[in-house]
C-alpha positions as CSV (number, residue, x, y, z in Angstrom):
1,M,-1.9,32.8,-32.5
2,S,-2.7,36.5,-32.0
3,D,-4.2,37.8,-28.8
4,K,-7.5,38.4,-30.6
5,S,-7.9,34.7,-31.3
6,S,-6.3,33.3,-28.1
7,V,-7.7,32.0,-24.8
8,D,-6.5,35.3,-23.2
9,A,-8.7,37.4,-25.5
10,K,-11.2,39.5,-23.4
11,V,-14.4,38.7,-25.2
12,Y,-17.3,38.0,-22.7
13,P,-19.0,41.2,-21.3
14,A,-19.5,40.7,-17.6
15,N,-22.0,42.7,-15.5
16,D,-19.4,45.1,-14.0
17,G,-18.4,46.6,-17.3
18,T,-15.2,44.4,-17.6
19,K,-14.7,41.6,-20.1
20,L,-13.6,38.0,-19.4
21,S,-11.4,35.7,-21.4
22,M,-11.6,31.9,-21.5
23,S,-8.4,31.9,-19.3
24,D,-10.3,34.0,-16.7
25,M,-13.1,31.5,-16.8
26,L,-10.8,28.5,-16.4
27,A,-8.9,30.2,-13.6
28,Y,-12.1,30.2,-11.5
29,F,-11.9,26.4,-11.4
30,E,-8.3,26.6,-10.0
31,R,-9.4,29.1,-7.3
32,Q,-12.4,27.1,-6.2
33,G,-11.1,23.6,-6.8
34,A,-12.4,21.0,-9.2
35,L,-14.2,19.1,-6.5
36,R,-16.5,22.0,-5.9
37,V,-16.7,23.5,-9.4
38,S,-17.0,20.7,-11.9
39,D,-18.3,22.2,-15.2
40,L,-18.6,25.3,-17.3
41,H,-21.4,25.5,-19.9
42,I,-21.3,28.0,-22.7
43,K,-24.5,28.4,-24.8
44,I,-25.7,31.1,-27.2
45,G,-28.6,33.1,-25.7
46,T,-27.7,32.7,-22.0
47,P,-24.8,33.8,-19.7
48,P,-22.1,31.1,-19.1
49,A,-23.0,28.8,-16.2
50,Y,-20.8,26.9,-13.7
51,R,-21.9,23.7,-12.0
52,I,-21.0,24.4,-8.3
53,D,-21.7,21.6,-5.8
54,G,-24.0,20.0,-8.3
55,D,-26.1,23.1,-9.1
56,L,-25.9,25.3,-12.2
57,V,-25.0,28.9,-11.4
58,K,-25.1,31.5,-14.2
59,L,-22.5,34.4,-14.4
60,K,-23.9,37.9,-13.9
61,G,-23.4,39.2,-17.4
62,E,-24.8,39.4,-20.9
63,A,-26.2,36.5,-22.9
64,V,-23.5,34.8,-25.1
65,T,-23.7,35.7,-28.8
66,E,-22.4,33.7,-31.7
67,D,-19.3,35.9,-32.0
68,V,-18.6,35.6,-28.2
69,A,-19.1,31.9,-28.3
70,K,-16.6,31.6,-31.2
71,G,-14.2,33.9,-29.4
72,L,-14.3,31.8,-26.3
73,I,-14.5,28.3,-27.7
74,Y,-12.4,28.3,-31.0
75,P,-9.1,29.2,-29.4
76,L,-9.7,26.6,-26.6
77,I,-10.2,23.6,-29.0
78,G,-7.7,24.6,-31.8
79,E,-8.0,24.7,-35.6
80,K,-8.2,20.9,-36.1
81,C,-11.1,20.5,-33.7
82,V,-12.9,23.5,-35.2
83,A,-12.7,21.8,-38.6
84,T,-14.1,18.6,-37.1
85,L,-16.9,20.5,-35.4
86,K,-17.9,22.2,-38.7
87,A,-17.8,18.8,-40.5
88,E,-19.5,16.6,-37.9
89,S,-21.4,19.1,-35.6
90,S,-19.6,17.9,-32.5
91,V,-16.1,17.3,-31.2
92,D,-14.4,16.0,-28.0
93,C,-11.0,17.1,-26.9
94,S,-9.0,18.0,-23.8
95,Y,-7.1,21.1,-22.6
96,R,-4.6,21.7,-19.9
97,Y,-4.7,24.9,-17.8
98,G,-2.4,25.3,-14.8
99,N,-3.0,22.4,-12.4
100,L,-6.1,21.2,-14.1
101,Q,-7.0,19.1,-17.1
102,F,-10.3,19.9,-18.9
103,R,-12.5,17.5,-20.9
104,I,-14.3,19.5,-23.6
105,N,-17.3,18.6,-25.7
106,V,-18.5,21.2,-28.3
107,F,-21.6,20.6,-30.2
108,M,-24.2,22.3,-32.4
109,E,-27.8,22.6,-31.3
110,N,-30.9,24.7,-32.1
111,D,-29.4,28.1,-31.1
112,G,-25.9,27.4,-32.5
113,M,-22.7,26.3,-30.8
114,C,-22.5,25.0,-27.2
115,A,-19.6,23.8,-25.0
116,A,-19.6,21.6,-22.0
117,I,-16.2,21.9,-20.2
118,R,-15.4,19.5,-17.3
119,A,-12.6,20.1,-14.9
120,L,-10.3,17.3,-13.8
121,G,-7.5,17.7,-11.3
122,L,-4.0,16.6,-12.4
123,D,-3.5,15.3,-8.8
124,I,-5.0,11.9,-8.7
125,P,-6.6,11.2,-5.3
126,K,-5.6,8.2,-3.2
127,P,-8.3,5.4,-3.0
128,E,-8.6,6.1,0.7
129,A,-9.8,9.6,-0.2
130,I,-12.4,8.6,-2.7
131,G,-15.0,7.5,-0.2
132,F,-15.4,3.7,-0.6
133,P,-17.8,2.3,2.0
134,N,-15.4,-0.6,2.7
135,T,-11.9,-1.9,1.7
136,V,-13.0,-3.5,-1.6
137,W,-10.6,-1.2,-3.5
138,K,-7.7,-3.2,-2.0
139,D,-9.2,-6.4,-3.5
140,I,-9.6,-4.7,-6.9
141,V,-6.1,-3.5,-7.3
142,K,-4.7,-6.9,-6.4
143,K,-6.7,-8.7,-9.1
144,K,-4.9,-9.9,-12.2
145,H,-7.9,-10.5,-14.4
146,G,-11.6,-9.7,-14.7
147,L,-13.9,-6.8,-15.6
148,I,-14.2,-3.9,-13.1
149,L,-17.2,-1.9,-14.2
150,F,-17.9,1.6,-12.9
151,T,-21.4,3.0,-13.6
152,G,-23.4,6.1,-12.8
153,I,-24.7,9.2,-14.4
154,T,-22.5,11.7,-16.1
155,G,-20.5,13.7,-13.6
156,A,-20.7,11.0,-10.9
157,G,-16.9,10.8,-10.5
158,K,-16.4,7.5,-12.3
159,S,-13.2,8.6,-14.1
160,T,-11.7,9.9,-10.9
161,T,-12.3,6.6,-9.1
162,I,-10.8,4.6,-11.9
163,A,-7.8,6.9,-12.2
164,S,-7.2,6.5,-8.4
165,L,-7.2,2.7,-8.7
166,I,-5.0,2.6,-11.8
167,E,-2.5,5.0,-10.1
168,Q,-2.5,2.6,-7.1
169,I,-1.6,-0.3,-9.4
170,N,1.1,1.9,-11.1
171,E,2.6,2.6,-7.7
172,S,2.5,-0.9,-6.3
173,R,3.5,-3.3,-9.1
174,A,5.3,-3.6,-12.4
175,C,2.9,-4.2,-15.2
176,R,1.9,-2.9,-18.7
177,I,-1.1,-0.6,-18.5
178,L,-2.9,0.6,-21.6
179,T,-5.8,3.2,-21.6
180,L,-8.2,4.0,-24.4
181,E,-10.1,7.2,-23.7
182,D,-12.3,9.8,-25.4
183,P,-10.7,12.1,-24.5
184,I,-7.8,11.5,-22.1
185,E,-8.7,12.9,-18.7
186,Y,-6.1,12.1,-16.0
187,L,-2.4,12.0,-17.1
188,F,-0.4,9.2,-15.5
189,S,3.4,9.4,-15.0
190,Q,5.6,6.3,-15.3
191,K,6.2,4.7,-11.9
192,H,6.6,0.9,-11.4
193,S,4.3,0.2,-14.4
194,V,4.7,1.2,-18.0
195,I,1.6,3.2,-19.1
196,S,0.5,4.2,-22.6
197,Q,-2.6,6.4,-23.0
198,R,-4.4,6.6,-26.3
199,E,-7.1,9.0,-27.4
200,V,-10.0,8.0,-29.6
201,G,-10.1,10.3,-32.7
202,R,-6.4,11.2,-32.3
203,D,-4.5,7.9,-31.9
204,V,-7.2,5.5,-32.9
205,E,-10.5,5.8,-34.9
206,T,-12.8,4.0,-32.5
207,F,-12.8,2.1,-29.2
208,S,-13.1,-1.2,-31.0
209,D,-10.1,-0.4,-33.3
210,G,-8.1,0.5,-30.2
211,L,-9.1,-2.7,-28.4
212,R,-8.2,-4.8,-31.4
213,S,-4.7,-3.4,-31.4
214,M,-4.3,-3.5,-27.6
215,M,-4.5,-7.3,-27.7
216,R,-1.2,-7.2,-29.7
217,E,0.5,-4.8,-27.2
218,D,1.1,-7.2,-24.3
219,P,-1.3,-5.5,-21.7
220,D,-1.8,-6.5,-18.2
221,V,-4.3,-3.8,-17.3
222,I,-6.6,-2.1,-19.7
223,F,-8.9,0.9,-19.3
224,V,-11.6,1.3,-21.9
225,G,-13.2,4.7,-21.4
226,E,-16.7,3.6,-22.2
227,M,-18.6,0.6,-23.5
228,R,-20.7,2.2,-26.2
229,D,-21.7,-0.6,-28.6
230,A,-22.0,-4.4,-28.8
231,E,-18.6,-4.8,-30.5
232,T,-16.8,-2.9,-27.8
233,V,-18.7,-4.7,-25.0
234,S,-17.9,-8.1,-26.6
235,M,-14.2,-7.4,-27.0
236,T,-14.0,-5.9,-23.4
237,L,-15.6,-9.1,-22.0
238,T,-13.2,-11.3,-24.0
239,A,-10.2,-9.3,-22.8
240,A,-11.4,-9.8,-19.2
241,E,-11.9,-13.5,-19.7
242,T,-8.5,-14.1,-21.3
243,G,-6.3,-13.0,-18.4
244,H,-6.5,-9.2,-18.4
245,L,-7.6,-6.8,-15.7
246,V,-10.1,-4.5,-17.5
247,F,-11.7,-1.2,-16.2
248,S,-14.6,0.4,-18.1
249,T,-17.7,2.5,-17.6
250,L,-21.4,2.6,-18.4
251,H,-24.0,5.3,-17.9
252,T,-26.6,3.5,-15.7
253,R,-28.2,4.3,-12.4
254,D,-27.7,1.1,-10.4
255,V,-25.8,-2.2,-10.4
256,V,-28.7,-4.4,-11.6
257,G,-29.5,-1.9,-14.4
258,S,-25.8,-2.1,-15.5
259,I,-26.0,-5.9,-16.1
260,T,-29.3,-5.5,-17.9
261,R,-27.8,-2.7,-20.1
262,I,-24.9,-5.0,-21.1
263,L,-27.3,-7.7,-22.2
264,D,-29.5,-5.2,-24.0
265,F,-26.6,-4.4,-26.4
266,F,-27.1,-7.8,-28.0
267,P,-30.0,-9.5,-29.9
268,S,-32.1,-12.1,-28.0
269,G,-30.4,-14.9,-29.9
270,R,-27.0,-14.0,-28.4
271,Q,-28.0,-13.1,-24.8
272,D,-27.5,-16.6,-23.4
273,E,-23.9,-16.6,-24.7
274,V,-23.3,-13.1,-23.3
275,R,-24.8,-14.0,-19.9
276,N,-22.4,-16.9,-19.7
277,Q,-19.4,-14.7,-20.7
278,L,-20.5,-12.0,-18.2
279,S,-20.8,-14.5,-15.4
280,L,-17.2,-15.7,-16.0
281,G,-15.5,-12.4,-16.8
282,L,-17.2,-9.9,-14.5
283,A,-15.4,-9.2,-11.2
284,Y,-17.0,-6.1,-9.7
285,V,-19.7,-3.5,-10.5
286,V,-19.4,-0.2,-8.7
287,C,-22.2,2.3,-9.2
288,Q,-21.6,5.7,-7.7
289,K,-23.4,9.0,-7.1
290,L,-22.1,12.3,-5.8
291,V,-24.4,13.7,-3.1
292,P,-24.2,17.3,-1.6
293,R,-22.6,17.4,1.8
294,K,-24.6,18.5,4.8
295,N,-22.2,21.4,5.6
296,G,-22.5,22.7,2.0
297,T,-18.9,22.3,1.1
298,G,-18.7,20.0,-1.9
299,R,-20.1,16.5,-2.4
300,V,-19.5,13.0,-1.0
301,V,-19.6,9.7,-2.9
302,A,-22.3,7.1,-2.3
303,M,-21.7,3.7,-3.8
304,E,-23.4,0.5,-4.6
305,I,-21.0,-2.5,-4.9
306,L,-21.5,-5.9,-6.4
307,N,-18.9,-8.6,-6.0
308,N,-19.4,-11.3,-8.7
309,N,-18.9,-14.3,-6.3
310,Y,-20.1,-17.8,-7.1
311,A,-23.8,-17.1,-6.1
312,V,-24.0,-13.9,-8.2
313,S,-22.3,-15.6,-11.1
314,N,-24.9,-18.3,-11.0
315,L,-27.8,-15.8,-10.9
316,I,-26.3,-14.0,-14.0
317,R,-25.9,-17.3,-15.9
318,K,-29.5,-18.5,-15.0
319,N,-30.9,-15.1,-16.0
320,K,-32.2,-14.4,-12.4
321,I,-30.9,-10.8,-12.5
322,E,-33.7,-9.5,-10.3
323,Q,-32.3,-11.5,-7.3
324,I,-28.9,-9.8,-7.4
325,Y,-30.0,-6.9,-5.2
326,S,-30.7,-9.3,-2.3
327,Q,-27.2,-10.6,-2.5
328,M,-25.9,-7.0,-2.1
329,Q,-28.1,-6.7,1.0
330,I,-26.8,-9.8,2.8
331,K,-23.2,-10.4,1.5
332,T,-21.7,-7.5,3.5
333,K,-19.1,-9.2,5.7
334,D,-15.5,-7.8,5.6
335,H,-13.8,-10.5,3.6
336,V,-12.9,-10.9,0.0
337,E,-15.9,-13.1,-1.0
338,E,-18.3,-10.5,0.1
339,R,-17.8,-6.7,0.8
340,M,-21.0,-5.8,-1.0
341,I,-23.3,-2.9,-0.2
342,T,-26.5,-1.4,-1.6
343,L,-26.7,2.3,-2.4
344,E,-29.5,2.6,0.1
345,R,-27.3,1.2,2.9
346,H,-24.4,3.5,2.1
347,L,-26.7,6.5,2.0
348,A,-28.2,5.5,5.4
349,R,-24.6,5.2,6.8
350,L,-23.7,8.7,5.4
351,V,-26.8,10.1,7.1
352,K,-25.9,8.5,10.4
353,E,-22.3,9.9,10.1
354,K,-23.8,13.4,9.5
355,E,-22.2,13.7,6.1
356,I,-25.5,14.2,4.3
357,E,-29.0,15.3,5.1
358,L,-31.8,12.7,5.4
359,L,-34.0,14.5,2.8
360,E,-31.0,14.6,0.4
361,A,-30.4,10.9,0.9
362,Q,-34.0,10.2,0.1
363,K,-33.8,12.1,-3.1
364,W,-30.8,10.0,-4.3
365,A,-32.0,6.6,-3.2
366,N,-33.0,4.3,-6.0
367,D,-35.6,2.4,-3.9
368,A,-37.5,4.4,-1.2
369,K,-38.6,1.3,0.8
370,S,-35.1,-0.2,0.8
371,F,-33.8,3.1,2.1
372,I,-36.3,3.2,4.9
373,D,-35.3,-0.4,5.9
374,A,-31.6,0.6,5.7
375,M,-32.2,3.6,7.9
376,S,-34.0,1.4,10.5
377,S,-31.2,-1.2,10.6
378,T,-28.4,1.4,10.6
379,L,-29.8,3.7,13.3
């Protein structure tokens, strides 16, 4: 590939009279760290923008034109993905630069081509460094079966948390780990476990196709990147029920909403069956948010954790979903049958520990009254 059509081509006119290449833009992530600078957005009609500590910050330079967008994005995604973009109006792929892995989504919109580029460090953090409010992660990595569901909005760090737990399993026991991702984000090396990572669109057509073949590949641990439709949800629950430890994600704002969202994938005539399956197969739901730190240096995780013990399982089976939150409020003792926490209680604890500001915590709480109660009981 010539320099003119490479990631090193200087194509974006910055404010100081110089031009930047895509390599220059990716190098900024390395200098600042992926924990602080998480995303780069390229859109025609506006300067490129980084997401720094959760806020969008535009570069000081000219608005991106169609030619500049093509010059930056096409070399990054390669000829095959360019063809997919032209045929289907969007494409997902990944790219490695230095010590970082990037997840890339390119799509067409009203003004033309857009790219959302997410940075992921190749160094997988230890579970102790993630920010769990208790030691529930130790219970999770010891489990041999059940669904561990991580939920939260886009950019909440779900992939990083799951990668940390899978790496812990990889380091501690010999088992067969299969991942199904769109695209692959963290790269695992072979340690005690044998790991195979497959990418949707490259190695398999769909999540459901990949899950179907996984059942014939002797897995112990499965990671399904996202539960997107009823078929994938159903197959994921079946895998969890039949003796596999399964990790997956959903885009929901809290634990109770995650359970409701799973049921909403199915018509009313099937929901009793799915509730029963979920009550048996679900192990934990962890909903997380990334909240700006008080000192302005990065973000800290706030979590809501549901442990599907006998009482919770019974509530799911009897369709008393609205009572689950109260279980997270009271089942907080430090033993394997409990270790639950509400988001509001974890936020209150972070305020007390001076990790986050009170006003910031109030913004991120799902329930204002529960947060006030949690602050009263914590302080």
